[in-house]
Backbone and ligand atoms as CSV (ligand in chain L), in Angstrom:
chain,resi,resn,atom,element,x,y,z
A,1,MET,N,N,40.917,37.064,-23.485
A,1,MET,CA,C,42.151,37.413,-22.827
A,1,MET,C,C,41.940,38.437,-21.690
A,2,LEU,N,N,41.141,39.454,-21.920
A,2,LEU,CA,C,40.973,40.493,-21.013
A,2,LEU,C,C,40.276,40.034,-19.737
A,3,GLU,N,N,39.532,38.892,-19.790
A,3,GLU,CA,C,38.775,38.486,-18.652
A,3,GLU,C,C,39.647,38.027,-17.503
A,4,ARG,N,N,40.916,37.719,-17.714
A,4,ARG,CA,C,41.746,37.397,-16.575
A,4,ARG,C,C,42.432,38.631,-15.967
A,5,ILE,N,N,42.210,39.772,-16.558
A,5,ILE,CA,C,42.880,40.973,-16.055
A,5,ILE,C,C,42.038,41.848,-15.164
A,6,PRO,N,N,42.401,42.216,-14.019
A,6,PRO,CA,C,41.558,43.072,-13.157
A,6,PRO,C,C,40.916,44.239,-13.913
A,7,GLU,N,N,39.612,44.361,-13.577
A,7,GLU,CA,C,38.731,45.347,-14.370
A,7,GLU,C,C,39.379,46.732,-14.366
A,8,LYS,N,N,39.967,47.130,-13.262
A,8,LYS,CA,C,40.492,48.534,-13.159
A,8,LYS,C,C,41.641,48.841,-14.215
A,9,TYR,N,N,42.189,47.790,-14.803
A,9,TYR,CA,C,43.193,47.953,-15.744
A,9,TYR,C,C,42.685,47.788,-17.182
A,10,VAL,N,N,41.437,47.549,-17.395
A,10,VAL,CA,C,40.921,47.380,-18.683
A,10,VAL,C,C,40.144,48.493,-19.200
A,11,ALA,N,N,40.336,48.837,-20.449
A,11,ALA,CA,C,39.581,50.010,-21.084
A,11,ALA,C,C,38.124,49.794,-20.944
A,12,LEU,N,N,37.420,50.892,-20.768
A,12,LEU,CA,C,35.975,50.897,-20.634
A,12,LEU,C,C,35.309,50.153,-21.832
A,13,ASP,N,N,35.825,50.438,-23.014
A,13,ASP,CA,C,35.221,49.861,-24.291
A,13,ASP,C,C,35.725,48.468,-24.486
A,14,LEU,N,N,36.531,47.884,-23.534
A,14,LEU,CA,C,37.061,46.509,-23.641
A,14,LEU,C,C,38.014,46.320,-24.824
A,15,SER,N,N,38.552,47.381,-25.296
A,15,SER,CA,C,39.455,47.278,-26.463
A,15,SER,C,C,40.874,46.885,-26.151
A,16,GLY,N,N,41.180,46.833,-24.878
A,16,GLY,CA,C,42.508,46.492,-24.444
A,16,GLY,C,C,42.781,47.040,-23.063
A,17,MET,N,N,43.986,47.319,-22.809
A,17,MET,CA,C,44.438,47.861,-21.461
A,17,MET,C,C,43.988,49.295,-21.365
A,18,ARG,N,N,43.634,49.704,-20.204
A,18,ARG,CA,C,43.314,51.123,-19.905
A,18,ARG,C,C,44.644,51.933,-19.801
A,19,CYS,N,N,44.617,53.010,-20.512
A,19,CYS,CA,C,45.901,53.859,-20.479
A,19,CYS,C,C,45.580,55.265,-19.919
A,20,GLU,N,N,46.581,55.800,-19.405
A,20,GLU,CA,C,46.581,57.178,-18.993
A,20,GLU,C,C,47.545,57.903,-19.782
A,21,GLY,N,N,47.138,58.651,-20.884
A,21,GLY,CA,C,48.007,59.091,-21.892
A,21,GLY,C,C,48.617,57.939,-22.640
A,22,VAL,N,N,49.911,57.855,-22.697
A,22,VAL,CA,C,50.573,56.742,-23.412
A,22,VAL,C,C,50.956,55.655,-22.360
A,23,ARG,N,N,50.605,55.874,-21.083
A,23,ARG,CA,C,51.059,54.931,-20.091
A,23,ARG,C,C,50.042,53.907,-19.795
A,24,CYS,N,N,50.365,52.653,-19.837
A,24,CYS,CA,C,49.420,51.566,-19.448
A,24,CYS,C,C,49.194,51.718,-17.886
A,25,SER,N,N,47.908,51.586,-17.518
A,25,SER,CA,C,47.524,51.672,-16.157
A,25,SER,C,C,48.127,50.648,-15.239
A,26,ALA,N,N,48.534,49.491,-15.853
A,26,ALA,CA,C,49.168,48.418,-15.042
A,26,ALA,C,C,50.644,48.594,-14.814
A,27,LEU,N,N,51.189,49.635,-15.480
A,27,LEU,CA,C,52.688,49.842,-15.342
A,27,LEU,C,C,53.036,50.521,-13.987
A,28,THR,N,N,53.929,49.908,-13.331
A,28,THR,CA,C,54.377,50.477,-11.952
A,28,THR,C,C,55.731,51.082,-12.142
A,29,GLY,N,N,56.064,51.967,-11.210
A,29,GLY,CA,C,57.398,52.527,-11.172
A,29,GLY,C,C,57.528,53.728,-12.018
A,30,GLU,N,N,58.756,54.191,-12.198
A,30,GLU,CA,C,59.064,55.490,-12.896
A,30,GLU,C,C,59.679,55.185,-14.148
A,31,VAL,N,N,59.061,55.614,-15.279
A,31,VAL,CA,C,59.621,55.347,-16.715
A,31,VAL,C,C,60.937,55.952,-16.759
A,32,GLY,N,N,61.900,55.243,-17.343
A,32,GLY,CA,C,63.208,55.715,-17.504
A,32,GLY,C,C,64.133,55.362,-16.374
A,33,LYS,N,N,63.600,54.913,-15.242
A,33,LYS,CA,C,64.402,54.569,-14.034
A,33,LYS,C,C,64.122,53.102,-13.768
A,34,SER,N,N,62.983,52.740,-13.282
A,34,SER,CA,C,62.682,51.372,-12.885
A,34,SER,C,C,61.141,51.080,-13.073
A,35,THR,N,N,60.721,50.260,-13.901
A,35,THR,CA,C,59.353,49.921,-14.075
A,35,THR,C,C,59.143,48.436,-14.085
A,36,ALA,N,N,57.847,48.135,-13.840
A,36,ALA,CA,C,57.425,46.675,-14.022
A,36,ALA,C,C,56.027,46.651,-14.365
A,37,CYS,N,N,55.667,45.423,-14.797
A,37,CYS,CA,C,54.252,45.205,-15.192
A,37,CYS,C,C,53.643,44.749,-13.878
A,38,GLY,N,N,52.441,45.448,-13.514
A,38,GLY,CA,C,51.791,45.086,-12.253
A,38,GLY,C,C,50.881,43.871,-12.389
A,39,ILE,N,N,50.770,43.307,-13.643
A,39,ILE,CA,C,49.979,42.158,-13.841
A,39,ILE,C,C,50.738,41.137,-14.614
A,40,TYR,N,N,52.023,41.061,-14.549
A,40,TYR,CA,C,52.905,40.296,-15.395
A,40,TYR,C,C,52.455,38.888,-15.643
A,41,GLU,N,N,51.914,38.174,-14.766
A,41,GLU,CA,C,51.614,36.782,-14.892
A,41,GLU,C,C,50.327,36.705,-15.865
A,42,MET,N,N,49.516,37.766,-15.895
A,42,MET,CA,C,48.283,37.702,-16.727
A,42,MET,C,C,48.254,38.756,-17.806
A,43,ARG,N,N,49.432,39.313,-18.145
A,43,ARG,CA,C,49.563,40.243,-19.232
A,43,ARG,C,C,49.040,39.767,-20.532
A,44,PRO,N,N,48.494,40.684,-21.369
A,44,PRO,CA,C,47.958,40.305,-22.598
A,44,PRO,C,C,49.038,39.646,-23.594
A,45,ASP,N,N,48.468,38.909,-24.489
A,45,ASP,CA,C,49.382,38.260,-25.483
A,45,ASP,C,C,50.312,39.278,-26.227
A,46,VAL,N,N,49.690,40.418,-26.592
A,46,VAL,CA,C,50.486,41.442,-27.283
A,46,VAL,C,C,51.678,41.843,-26.483
A,47,CYS,N,N,51.513,41.901,-25.195
A,47,CYS,CA,C,52.697,42.277,-24.332
A,47,CYS,C,C,53.690,41.129,-24.264
A,48,ARG,N,N,53.178,39.912,-24.227
A,48,ARG,CA,C,54.116,38.752,-24.210
A,48,ARG,C,C,54.937,38.682,-25.496
A,49,ALA,N,N,54.338,39.131,-26.615
A,49,ALA,CA,C,55.026,39.071,-27.873
A,49,ALA,C,C,56.122,40.184,-28.044
A,50,CYS,N,N,55.938,41.248,-27.286
A,50,CYS,CA,C,56.897,42.409,-27.431
A,50,CYS,C,C,58.262,42.038,-26.899
A,51,MET,N,N,59.294,42.253,-27.637
A,51,MET,CA,C,60.638,41.960,-27.135
A,51,MET,C,C,61.483,43.199,-27.128
A,52,PRO,N,N,62.452,43.215,-26.170
A,52,PRO,CA,C,63.296,44.401,-26.175
A,52,PRO,C,C,63.949,44.679,-27.553
A,53,GLY,N,N,63.808,45.985,-27.955
A,53,GLY,CA,C,64.442,46.352,-29.226
A,53,GLY,C,C,63.541,46.106,-30.485
A,54,ASP,N,N,62.465,45.470,-30.339
A,54,ASP,CA,C,61.589,45.254,-31.510
A,54,ASP,C,C,60.810,46.531,-31.879
A,55,GLU,N,N,60.090,46.453,-32.987
A,55,GLU,CA,C,59.352,47.670,-33.403
A,55,GLU,C,C,58.434,48.258,-32.339
A,56,GLU,N,N,57.695,47.376,-31.753
A,56,GLU,CA,C,56.700,47.871,-30.714
A,56,GLU,C,C,57.454,48.448,-29.541
A,57,CYS,N,N,58.496,47.846,-29.107
A,57,CYS,CA,C,59.361,48.363,-28.028
A,57,CYS,C,C,59.815,49.755,-28.304
A,58,LEU,N,N,60.345,49.939,-29.520
A,58,LEU,CA,C,60.949,51.179,-29.924
A,58,LEU,C,C,59.842,52.261,-30.014
A,59,MET,N,N,58.664,51.887,-30.507
A,59,MET,CA,C,57.530,52.800,-30.505
A,59,MET,C,C,57.187,53.284,-29.069
A,60,ALA,N,N,57.108,52.319,-28.145
A,60,ALA,CA,C,56.832,52.646,-26.788
A,60,ALA,C,C,57.890,53.507,-26.185
A,61,ARG,N,N,59.181,53.257,-26.441
A,61,ARG,CA,C,60.259,53.956,-25.885
A,61,ARG,C,C,60.128,55.488,-26.457
A,62,ALA,N,N,59.808,55.616,-27.707
A,62,ALA,CA,C,59.717,56.892,-28.282
A,62,ALA,C,C,58.602,57.735,-27.706
A,63,ALA,N,N,57.491,57.028,-27.493
A,63,ALA,CA,C,56.292,57.590,-26.895
A,63,ALA,C,C,56.572,58.152,-25.534
A,64,HIS,N,N,57.489,57.610,-24.811
A,64,HIS,CA,C,57.810,58.002,-23.478
A,64,HIS,C,C,59.002,58.864,-23.496
A,65,GLY,N,N,59.569,59.207,-24.639
A,65,GLY,CA,C,60.669,60.123,-24.677
A,65,GLY,C,C,62.062,59.520,-24.345
A,66,LEU,N,N,62.124,58.185,-24.498
A,66,LEU,CA,C,63.338,57.473,-24.199
A,66,LEU,C,C,64.139,57.304,-25.524
A,67,ALA,N,N,65.401,57.134,-25.386
A,67,ALA,CA,C,66.283,56.893,-26.508
A,67,ALA,C,C,65.865,55.605,-27.240
A,68,VAL,N,N,65.960,55.767,-28.601
A,68,VAL,CA,C,65.601,54.552,-29.420
A,68,VAL,C,C,66.722,54.041,-30.374
A,69,GLY,N,N,67.862,54.645,-30.188
A,69,GLY,CA,C,68.948,54.305,-31.049
A,69,GLY,C,C,69.882,53.337,-30.384
L,1,SF4,S1,S,53.391,44.534,-20.158
L,1,SF4,FE1,FE,51.453,45.101,-20.991
L,1,SF4,S2,S,49.884,45.025,-19.279
L,1,SF4,FE2,FE,52.007,45.069,-18.403
L,1,SF4,S3,S,52.385,47.182,-18.078
L,1,SF4,FE3,FE,53.300,46.759,-20.070
L,1,SF4,S4,S,51.658,47.313,-21.514
L,1,SF4,FE4,FE,50.693,47.078,-19.430
């Protein structure tokens, strides 16, 4: 799956997406205002499976200091 993603967004150990702190390197925009996936068409399966309000979504929101209730 990672082979279709530009190298600059992939972790050096090939374990997944490269992150800067809790932020995925492919995320564009300002968290809490307006964001988008910079590789939406080729995003990993785990991202495709994440749905608004599900457990992973709420974990990500909490990690970024956003409301989860
Ligand atoms: S959808 Fe996945 S690849 Fe895209 S910005 Fe979010 S975590 Fe990164």
